[in-house]
C-alpha positions in Angstrom: -8.9 20.5 6.4 -7.5 17.8 5.7 -7.9 17.0 2.0 -7.6 13.3 1.0 -7.4 12.3 -2.7 -7.4 8.7 -3.7 -6.3 7.6 -7.2 -6.9 3.9 -8.1 -6.4 1.9 -11.3 -9.5 0.7 -13.1 -8.3 -2.9 -13.2 -8.7 -3.5 -9.4 -11.8 -5.7 -9.5 -13.9 -5.3 -6.4 -12.3 -2.1 -5.2 -15.0 -0.1 -3.4 -13.8 3.5 -3.4 -16.8 4.8 -1.4 -16.2 2.2 1.3 -12.5 3.1 1.4 -13.2 6.8 1.7 -15.5 6.1 4.6 -12.8 4.0 6.3 -10.1 6.6 5.7 -12.2 9.4 6.9 -13.0 7.4 10.1 -9.2 6.8 10.6 -8.6 10.5 10.4 -11.5 11.2 12.8 -10.2 8.6 15.2 -6.7 10.2 15.2 -8.2 13.0 17.2 -6.4 15.7 15.1 -9.2 16.8 12.8 -12.7 18.1 13.2 -15.0 15.6 11.5 -16.8 18.2 9.4 -13.5 19.5 8.1 -12.3 16.3 6.4 -12.8 16.2 2.7 -12.1 13.2 0.6 -12.5 12.1 -3.0 -11.6 9.2 -5.3 -10.5 9.3 -8.9 -10.6 6.1 -11.0 -7.7 5.9 -13.5 -8.6 4.3 -16.7 -5.2 5.1 -18.3 -2.1 4.3 -16.4 1.2 2.4 -16.4 3.1 0.5 -13.7 6.6 0.1 -15.0 6.6 -0.7 -18.7 3.0 -2.1 -18.9 -0.5 -2.0 -17.3 -1.0 -5.7 -17.8 -1.4 -7.5 -14.5 -0.4 -4.5 -12.4 -2.3 -1.8 -10.5 -2.0 0.7 -7.7 -3.8 2.8 -5.2 -2.2 6.1 -4.3 -3.6 8.3 -1.5 -2.5 11.9 -1.0 -3.3 13.5 2.3 -2.8 17.3 2.5 -2.8 18.9 5.9 -2.0 22.3 7.4 1.6 22.8 8.5 2.9 22.6 12.0 2.5 18.9 12.7 5.5 16.8 13.7 7.1 14.3 11.3 6.1 11.6 13.7 2.5 12.6 13.6 2.5 12.9 9.7 4.0 9.4 9.6 1.3 8.1 11.9 -1.5 9.7 9.9 0.0 8.2 6.7 0.2 4.8 8.3 -3.5 5.1 9.4 -4.5 5.9 5.9 -2.4 3.0 4.6 -4.0 0.6 7.1 -7.4 1.7 5.8 -6.2 1.0 2.3 -5.0 -2.5 3.2 -8.3 -3.4 4.7 -10.4 -2.0 1.8 -8.3 -3.4 -1.1 -9.6 -6.9 -2.0 -7.3 -9.8 -2.7 -6.3 -9.8 -6.3 -4.4 -11.7 -9.0 -2.7 -8.4 -9.8 0.6 -7.0 -8.6 -0.9 -4.0 -6.6 1.1 -1.2 -4.9 -0.5 0.8 -2.1 1.1 4.2 -1.5 0.3 7.1 0.8 1.9 10.5 0.8 1.3 13.2 3.4 1.9 16.8 2.4 1.7 20.1 4.1 -0.4 22.8 2.5 0.9 26.3 2.2 -0.9 28.1 5.0 -0.2 31.5 3.5 -2.1 30.6 0.3 -4.9 28.3 1.5 -8.2 30.0 1.8 -11.6 28.6 2.8 -15.2 29.8 3.1 -18.1 27.9 4.6 -21.6 28.4 3.2 -24.4 27.1 5.4 -27.9 26.2 4.1 -30.1 29.3 3.9 -27.2 31.7 4.2 -27.6 34.6 1.7 -25.2 34.7 -1.2 -22.6 37.3 -1.0 -22.1 39.8 -3.8 -18.8 41.4 -4.7 
């Protein structure tokens, strides 16, 4: 925990999703609120999208951070701002109108489950 999903439009020339994921993960590590090994992030390139009535000359990057409940609104805002700052630094200057968005959501603790498999650990059988 946490889970970070990045969606970005295919027309953002020079956008390096891998570098951004590294920067965002580091921002979450630096926050001191998450175990480094627990942070999971991924990026999804959007080939089909719209911003308003067209896709011409417009793009966006949307980050969704999902965390376990119990953190204050102020902390959730600070985490969102840290992710947005990482986005700002990783998004190259462009001739496009580009919107950067971050949303922080709480997972439902009652339905979130997790298992960790270590190398060499025998598989479990039902």
